[in-house]
N, C-alpha and C positions, 0 to 999 in steps of 0.2 A: 716079113711076118715073124720070123724066128727072133729077130731083134726085138720086136714088140713084146713077144712072150717073155723074153729074158728081162726086159725092163719091168714088166708087170710082176714077175717073180721076185725081182729085187725089191720093188716097192712093198710087195706083200710081206717079204721077210723083214723089212724095216717096221711095217705096221704091227706085225705080230711079235716084234721084239726078238728077232733072231740074235741070240747073243754070241753064237760061235761064228764070228766073222772069218776066222782063219779057215775053218772047214768049208765055208761058203766060197772062199777064194780058191779052194782046192777043187771045187766042182768043175768038171770038164764037160758035162752033158746035161741035157734038160731033165733026164730021169733022176740023175743024182741031185740036181737042184730041187726037183719036186719032192724027192724023198727027204731032203733036209728041211724043207718047209713043213712037211707033215710032222717030222720029229719036233720041230720047234713049236708047232701048235700044241702038240701033246704035252710037251714040257711046260709051256705057258699055262695051259689049262690046269696042270697039276699044281703049279705054283699058286695060281689064283684060288684054287680050291683050298689049298693049305692056308692061304691068307684069310679066306672066308671063315674057315673053322676057328682060326685063332681069334678073329674078331668076335665070333659068336661066343666063344669061351670067355673072352674078356668082358663082353657085354653081360654075361651072367654074373661074373664076379662084381662088376660095377653095380648091378642091381642089388647084390647082396651087401656091398658096402653102403649103398644108399639106404637100404633097410636098417643096417646097423647104425648109421648116423642119425636117421630119424628116430630110432629107439633111444639113442643117447640124448638127442635133443629133448625128447619127451621126459627122460629121466631128469635132465638138468632143469627143465621147466618146473617139474614137480618139486625138485630140491629148492629152486628159487622161491617157489610159492611157500614152501615150508619155512625157509629162512626169513622171508618177508613177514610171515605170520609171527615168527619168533621175535623179529626186530620190533614189530608193533607192540607185542606183549612186553618186551623189555623196555621199550620207550615209555609205555604207559606206567610200568612199574617204577622207572626212574623218576617220572614226573610225580608220582605218588610219594616216593621217598624224599624227593626234594621238598615237596610241600610239607611233608611231615617234619623234615629237618628245619625248615623255616619256622614252623609252628613251635618246635621245641626250643629253637634258639631264642625266640622272643626278644627280650631286651639285650641279650648278648650280641645280637646282630649289630645293634647300634654301638655297643661297646667295641666290637671289633672294627667297625668303621672309624670310630674315633681313634682307635689304636693305629690303624693304617695311616690316618691323617697325621697323627703325632709322629709316626716314623718318618713320613715324608718331610714334615716341618723340621724335625730334628736333623735329618740329612742335610737340608738346606742350611741350617745354622752351623752344623759341624763343618761343612765344606769351607765356610768363610771364617771359621774360628782359628785363632792362633794355636789352640791346643791340638790342631790337626797334625802339627809337626811331631807330636808325641804319640798320637793314637791314629795312625793313618788307615787302619783296617776297618774301623767302625762304619765308615760311610758305605763301603761296598756291602757289608752285611745288612745295613738298613735298607739299601736299594733292593736287594734280593728279598728281604722280608716284605717290603711294600708290594713288590710284584707278586709274591705268593699270596698275600692277603687280597689281591685283586680278584682272585678266583673265588667263586661262590661256594665251592666245595672245600676250600682250604681253611682250616681252623688253626689258630696259633696254639703252640704248646705253652705249657707253664714256664719252661726254660726260656723261650723266646720273649715272653712277657716280662720275665724277671730281668732279662738282659737289656731290654729297652729302658726299664726303670733304672737299671744300673748305669747305663750310658748317660741318661739325663741327670741322675744324681752326681755322677762323676764330673760332668760339665759344670754343674753348680758349685761343686767343691773346688774345682780348679779355678773358678772365677775369683776366689778369695785367697789364692795362693800366689806367692812370689817365689819362683824357683829359678835355679841356674842349671843350664844344660849345655852340652857341646853338640852342635849340629852344623849342617852345611849352610853357608851364607854366600850370596852373590854380592860382591862389593861394588863400589861405584864405577870401577873400571870394567865390570862385566865378568870378572873372574870369580870362580867358585872356590871357596876355601872353608876350612873348619874353624869355627870360633866358639868361644864361650859366650853365650847370650843369657840375658835375664828376661824372663817373661813375667809381666806384671798382670796377673789375673787373665782376663780375656781382652785386655785393653791395648797394651803396648808391649813391644819387644825392643830391647836396647842392647847394644854391643859396642864396646870401646868408646862410650860416650856419644854414640850416634843412634838415631832411631831407625828401626827396620820395619818393613811392611811385609805382610804375608800375601803371596800371590796364589789364589786357589787354583788357577789353570795349570801352574807348574808344580805347586806344592812346595815351594821354596821361600825362604826369607831373603828379601832383597833390600840392600841398603838404599835409603832415600838419596836421590841425586842431589837434592837440596835440603839441608837441615833447617829446623826452626831456629829461632833466636838463641843467642848464647845462654840466656838464663835457663832455657829448657835443656840444652845439651849439657850444661854444667851439672845440672841436677841428675841427668842421666849418667854422667860419669861418676858422680858421687854414689849413685845407687849401685853401680857395678862394683865399686870398691867397698861398699858398706857391709857390715856384719849383720848380726841379728837385731841390732838397735834400730829404733825408728829413724826413717830418713824421708825428707820431703821430696816429693816427686809429682810431676804434673801428668795426669792420666787423661786419656781420650775416651770418654764413655760411649762415643758413637763408633768405636772400633775402627778408627782411621779417617773418618770423614772430616772431623774438625782439624786433625793434623794435616790432612791434605790441603784444606783451605788456608791453614796457618802457613804452610810451606809456600803456597802460591802467592801470598800477600807480599808485596815488594818491600824491600828493606829501605832504610833512610837514604842511602846513596842511590838506590834505584829510583826512588821518588824524586830525588833532586835531579837525576839524569833525565827524567821525563820533562823537566823544564827547558832542556836544550840550551841554546846560546843565551837566551834572555835570562834564564834562571842562573846561569853561571855569572853573568854580568851583575845581577842583583846580589849574588853572594859575594862577589869581589867588592862591590861597593860597601856591603855590610862589614866585611873584614877591615876595609880601609877606615870606615867610620868608627868601628870599635877600637882600632889602634889609635886613631886620633883622640878619641874620647879618653882612653886610658892615659895616653901621654899628657894631655892637658890636665887631667885630674891629678896626676902625680906632680906635674909642674906647679899647679896652683896650690896643691897641698904643701909642697915645700916652701913656696912663696908665702903662704898663709902662716906657716910656722915662724918664718923669719920676721914677718910683719908683726905678729903677736909678741914676739920677743922684743922687737924694736919699740913697740908701744909701751913697754914697761921701762925702757931706757931712752927717754927722749933727749937726755942731755948729751948723748953721743951718737953721731950719725953712722949707720952701718951700710953695708953694700946690699941694699934691698930697696924696694920701691918707697917704703915709708922712710927709710934712712935717707934716701936722696931728697925727699921732701923736707925732712927735718934739717938736712944740711943747708938747704936754701934759707931756712929761717935762721939758722945759726950763723951763716955767712953774711947776713944782712941785719945786724942788730939795730942799726940806726934808721932803718926804713920805716916810714909811717905805716899805719894799718892798711890804708888803701893800696899802697904800693906792694906791701907784703902779700895782700890778698891776691893781687894780680899775678905775682910771681909764684905763689903756691898753686893757684889755679892752673897756671901754665905747666907746672911740674906734674900736677895730677893728670892733666890732659896728655902729657907725654907717656905716663905710665899706664894709662887705661888701655890703649891698643894692645899692649903686651898681654894684658889679662884676657882680652877678647880674641886672641890669635886663634885661627882655624875654626872659630865658632860658626861663621857663615857657611863653611864647607860642610860642617855637620848638619846644618839646617837644610842645605841643598840636598844632601843624601836622604834625609828624612822625607823630603818632598818628591825626589826623583824615584825612589824605590817603589812606592805604590804605583807611580805612573808607568814604570817599566813592567810591573806586574799586570797592569791593565793592557799594556802592549802585548804581552805574552798571551793574555786571555783572548784578545781580539785575533791574534795569529792562530791560536789553537782552534777557535771557533771557525775561522776560515778553512782550516784543514778539515774540520769535521763536516762542514757543509759541502766541501769538494768530494769527500768520501760518500756522502749521502747522494750527491748528484751522480756519481759514477756507479755506485753499487746498490743504492737504495738504503732504506732504513731497516731492513729485515735482520741484519746481523749486527748486534751492538759492538762486537769486537772490532769492526772496521772503524768505528767512531771513537773507540777507547783512547787511541793515541792522541788525537786532537783534543779531546776533553781533558785528558790527563795534563797535557801541556797548558791548557787554559786554567785549570784549577791550581796546578802546582806553582805557576808563576805568580798567581794572585796571592797564594799563601806565602811564598817567599818574599814578595814585596811587602806584605804586612809584617812578616816576621822581622824584616830588616828595618822597616820604618818605625815600628812601635818602640823598640829599644833605643833607636837613634834619637827619637824625639825626647825620650826620657833622659838619655845621656846629655843631649844638648841642653836641656833644661837644668840638669845638675851642674854641668860645667859653667853655664851662664850664671847660675845663682852664686857659685863660688867666685866668679869674676866680679859680679856686682857687690858681693860682700867685701872683697878687697878694696874695690873703689870706694865703698861706703866708709871703710876704716880710714882710708886716706883722707876722705873729706871730713870725717869727724875729728881726726887728729889735727888737720889743718885749721878747722874752725876753733878747736881748743887753743892752738898756738896763736891765732888771731885775737881771740878774746883775752888771752894772757898778755899779749903785746898792747892791746888797748888799755888794760888795767894799769900797766906800768906807765904808759904815757899820761894817763890822767893823774 
């Protein structure tokens, strides 16, 4: 029984929160344990009462804080209502003022719009102009001005309008000037260096006899990797060395577009290279034919001079075709007319092949050259059709190689054939003329022999 009471007391002490476990451990009797339980209950009750009082006080403060926040909320709502009313009034006033501003601007609004457009167009023209290397700051100012003019409340000042007029007028003035200046140039090797350049209006810039192009993205002058033909670069060099006196110079009014096309056009050697093997064979034949024709013309001219001299001195045989024919007549004074005619005809037949030497080869070249050109044309068209089969006909550049081969070989064949035909005819006529002289002189000698015999 006592044990049960002790257990109950311990449980009660735990339930009521006996905090002083050391004293409970020191209790040696039930009375002392009961006394400690009572003291613990009293102490717990006092602590609970204190907590309740603190909670009630805090609840009162929270209610006061709630009332204060509600009052502040009401004040802020009232202030918001006042600000909203003020905002609406100001918004209405702004609308009225803007309407009044638009009415007062009138035609000036259109003028300002045109001014903004002019500033944007001028910026675009200035960015691609070669004068940008001298006046690089104007583009940034025009951009800022155009952006400011985009606002409906922004009105340009008189100074800004005058500056736009000044920039446009300066650009027009610079278009008629040829000036020399020292600036940075990117050469053909990609290296940047300082050079003396000559700017010709808004059209071209040259340096050291070479054309330069202005790159707007980098703001630098770049030497063209490939220069136009020599007649243009020679004039550019003359312009760089010229003084104030007039100097002939080719300008590009499109500000680089025509120059770019001119640079891209292939040179004579590049066009010939497009003919490939067939083109080189045709050129080789043309060179051989030209050499043969020149050789035969020189030889026939020399022979013609000797024959003409011999024709004036028939009494003495020389070392030339007519002299050899005359020698036969002189060596056979007693031969009758028929016999002399046969001997002279034989001598003339021996001399004639010498006159016509290499003429058949010239004729062959004049016939073969256009045939080779036709062969190159067919070959080029085959390459073109193969490109069309593989890649389609959408990109003309894929077919350009075959078409170039086809056209170039045709042109080369005609270029070789036409002069060769002309030279063949010229050489042949010279040879016929010499043969005719021999025949005429032989006929004269026969007639003279016939007269003597009668």
